[in-house]
C-alpha positions as CSV (number, residue, x, y, z in Angstrom):
1,M,-23.4,-19.9,19.6
2,A,-19.6,-19.4,19.2
3,D,-20.2,-16.5,16.8
4,T,-22.5,-14.8,19.2
5,Y,-20.0,-15.2,22.0
6,D,-17.1,-13.9,19.9
7,R,-19.1,-10.9,18.8
8,A,-20.0,-10.1,22.4
9,V,-16.3,-10.3,23.4
10,Q,-15.3,-8.1,20.5
11,Q,-17.9,-5.5,21.5
12,F,-16.8,-5.6,25.1
13,E,-13.2,-5.1,24.1
14,A,-14.1,-2.2,21.9
15,L,-16.0,-0.5,24.7
16,I,-13.3,-0.9,27.3
17,E,-10.4,0.1,24.9
18,A,-12.1,3.2,23.5
19,P,-11.1,5.6,26.4
20,L,-7.5,4.9,25.6
21,H,-7.8,6.2,22.1
22,A,-10.1,9.3,22.4
23,R,-11.8,11.6,24.9
24,L,-15.4,10.4,24.8
25,A,-18.1,12.3,26.7
26,T,-21.3,11.3,24.9
27,P,-22.8,8.0,23.7
28,A,-22.7,9.4,20.1
29,E,-18.9,10.0,20.4
30,Y,-18.5,6.5,21.9
31,A,-20.5,4.9,19.1
32,K,-18.5,6.7,16.4
33,E,-15.2,5.6,18.1
34,T,-16.2,2.0,18.5
35,G,-18.2,1.6,15.3
36,L,-21.1,0.1,17.3
37,P,-24.8,1.2,17.0
38,R,-25.7,4.1,19.3
39,S,-28.5,2.2,20.9
40,S,-26.1,-0.6,21.8
41,V,-23.5,1.8,23.2
42,I,-26.1,3.5,25.4
43,R,-27.2,0.2,26.8
44,H,-23.7,-1.3,27.2
45,T,-21.9,1.7,28.7
46,S,-24.7,2.2,31.2
47,S,-24.2,-1.5,32.3
48,L,-20.5,-1.1,32.4
49,E,-20.7,2.0,34.6
50,E,-23.0,0.1,37.0
51,M,-20.4,-2.7,37.2
52,G,-17.5,-0.3,37.7
53,L,-15.8,-1.2,34.5
54,L,-16.3,2.3,33.2
55,D,-16.2,5.6,35.1
56,R,-16.3,9.4,34.3
57,D,-14.1,12.3,35.3
58,E,-15.4,15.7,36.5
59,K,-16.1,16.7,32.9
60,G,-18.1,13.6,32.1
61,T,-15.4,12.0,30.0
62,F,-15.4,8.2,30.1
63,L,-12.5,6.4,31.8
64,R,-11.7,2.9,32.9
65,G,-13.6,2.1,36.1
66,A,-12.4,0.9,39.5
67,T,-13.5,-2.7,38.8
68,A,-11.4,-2.7,35.6
69,H,-8.4,-1.4,37.6
70,K,-8.8,-4.2,40.2
71,I,-8.9,-6.9,37.5
72,G,-5.8,-5.4,35.9
73,L,-3.9,-5.2,39.2
74,K,-4.8,-8.8,40.1
75,S,-3.7,-10.1,36.7
76,Q,-0.4,-8.4,37.2
77,G,0.0,-9.7,40.7
78,W,-0.7,-6.3,42.4
79,G,-4.0,-7.4,43.9
80,A,-3.0,-6.4,47.4
81,L,-3.0,-2.8,46.3
82,S,-6.6,-2.7,45.1
83,A,-8.1,-2.2,48.5
84,V,-5.4,0.0,49.9
85,I,-5.1,2.6,47.1
86,P,-8.6,4.4,47.2
87,P,-8.5,5.6,50.8
88,V,-4.9,6.7,50.5
89,L,-5.8,8.7,47.3
90,R,-8.7,10.4,49.1
91,Q,-6.5,11.4,52.0
92,L,-3.7,12.6,49.7
93,R,-6.3,14.7,47.7
94,H,-7.7,16.1,50.9
95,R,-4.3,17.1,52.2
96,S,-2.9,18.5,49.0
97,Q,-6.1,19.7,47.3
98,N,-4.6,18.4,44.0
99,T,-5.9,15.4,42.0
100,S,-4.2,12.3,43.3
101,F,-3.9,9.1,41.2
102,F,-2.5,5.6,41.0
103,G,-0.9,4.5,37.8
104,M,1.3,2.0,36.1
105,V,4.4,3.0,34.1
106,A,5.2,0.6,31.2
107,Q,7.4,1.4,28.2
108,R,7.3,5.2,28.7
109,M,3.6,5.2,29.0
110,L,1.6,6.1,32.1
111,H,-1.7,4.2,32.5
112,I,-3.9,6.1,34.9
113,G,-5.9,3.9,37.3
114,A,-7.9,5.1,40.3
115,F,-7.9,8.9,40.9
116,S,-9.5,11.4,43.2
117,T,-10.1,14.9,41.9
118,G,-8.7,17.8,43.9
119,R,-9.9,21.4,44.0
120,E,-6.7,23.0,42.8
121,T,-6.6,20.8,39.7
122,R,-10.3,20.2,39.0
123,G,-9.9,22.1,35.7
124,N,-7.4,19.5,34.5
125,S,-9.1,16.6,32.7
126,V,-7.8,13.1,33.4
127,A,-6.9,10.8,30.6
128,S,-6.6,7.0,30.7
129,L,-3.2,7.0,29.0
130,Y,-0.3,9.4,28.7
131,Q,3.1,9.3,26.9
132,I,6.0,10.3,29.2
133,D,8.1,13.0,27.7
134,R,11.3,12.0,29.5
135,L,11.3,9.2,32.0
136,P,13.6,9.6,35.0
137,K,14.5,6.8,37.4
138,L,11.5,6.3,39.7
139,S,12.7,5.3,43.1
140,V,10.6,4.3,46.1
141,G,10.7,7.1,48.6
142,E,11.6,9.9,46.2
143,A,9.1,12.1,44.3
144,V,10.0,13.4,40.9
145,Q,8.2,15.8,38.5
146,I,7.6,14.5,35.0
147,A,5.9,15.9,31.9
148,L,3.1,13.9,30.3
149,I,1.9,14.1,26.7
150,D,-1.8,13.4,26.0
151,P,-1.9,11.3,22.8
152,N,-5.5,12.4,22.3
153,S,-4.8,16.1,22.4
154,D,-4.7,17.8,19.0
155,D,-2.1,20.4,20.1
156,G,0.0,17.9,22.0
157,R,-0.6,19.4,25.4
158,G,-0.2,17.3,28.4
159,S,0.2,17.7,32.2
160,Q,2.9,18.1,34.8
161,V,2.7,15.5,37.5
162,L,4.6,14.5,40.6
163,V,5.1,10.8,41.1
164,T,6.8,8.4,43.3
165,G,7.4,4.7,42.8
166,L,5.6,2.0,44.9
167,A,7.0,-1.2,43.5
168,S,8.2,-2.6,40.2
169,E,8.4,-5.9,38.3
170,E,10.4,-6.3,35.1
171,Q,9.4,-3.2,33.0
172,N,6.2,-2.4,34.8
173,Q,6.2,0.0,37.8
174,A,3.3,0.9,40.1
175,V,3.3,4.6,41.1
176,I,1.2,7.1,43.0
177,G,1.1,10.7,42.0
178,L,-0.4,14.2,42.0
179,M,-1.5,16.4,39.1
180,L,0.2,19.8,39.4
181,P,-1.5,23.1,38.9
182,A,-0.2,25.5,36.1
183,S,1.5,27.7,38.8
184,G,3.6,24.8,40.0
185,S,3.6,26.4,43.5
186,G,4.2,24.5,46.8
187,L,6.2,21.7,45.1
188,S,8.3,20.8,48.1
189,G,5.3,20.4,50.3
190,L,3.6,18.2,47.8
191,Q,6.7,16.0,47.5
192,E,6.5,15.4,51.3
193,M,2.8,14.5,51.1
194,L,3.3,12.2,48.2
195,V,6.2,10.3,49.8
196,S,4.2,10.0,53.0
197,A,1.2,8.6,51.1
198,A,3.5,6.0,49.4
199,E,4.8,5.0,52.8
200,M,1.2,4.6,54.0
201,V,0.5,2.3,51.0
202,K,3.5,0.2,51.8
203,A,2.7,-0.1,55.4
204,S,-1.0,-1.0,54.8
205,G,-0.9,-3.1,51.8
206,Q,2.6,-4.4,51.4
207,P,2.8,-3.8,47.6
208,E,5.0,-6.8,46.9
209,K,4.1,-9.1,44.1
210,V,1.2,-11.5,44.8
211,G,1.0,-14.7,42.8
212,Q,2.2,-15.1,39.3
213,S,2.3,-12.1,36.9
214,S,2.1,-11.9,33.1
215,K,5.5,-12.1,31.5
216,S,4.4,-9.7,28.7
217,S,6.0,-6.3,29.4
218,S,3.6,-4.7,26.9
219,F,0.5,-5.9,28.8
220,D,-2.0,-3.1,29.6
221,P,-2.4,-3.2,33.4
222,F,-5.7,-1.3,33.3
């Protein structure tokens, strides 16, 4: 019984971790990445999508799902944000027409959580994890532009995003942001929208720490 349980946990971890290591759009790619049988991957990923532990972007690429994000937020003590973030992201996407996202910055890595795809950046694929080229100080109430490097991209390409801090604890910082189009136009207007959205989160959800958080600064919040 213990061996069966351990094997099930290992398979679950492999399936949940896979989107952080590669862009996977088909069960065959998923099976190759995880080393699991294709029939098992088809069955398990379907179940995980139904439970909200896996999701897909506009191009069909697998990502961590909303339920996984909520579990991660609660484990880090950010549980109050899980109900507030989605409607704010939808409103921010509607106003800006850019892809809006919630994320967690830890050790110069940006873990993407919930996101809402905007018309102006729908051609930009969304990854679960990015390296941050140069990390500026992220202050609450101030939007800054940063360059992201996609570790799964063969040519090292990434994205330009606009982010603002929501709250922080030790080396982890919750942020809300917008993917920027290649033209980079209308930046000042987007900064105002982003700061306004962050203020809405703070007013609605009070993103202070709730309960006890993990003391491990390397913990993956999503």
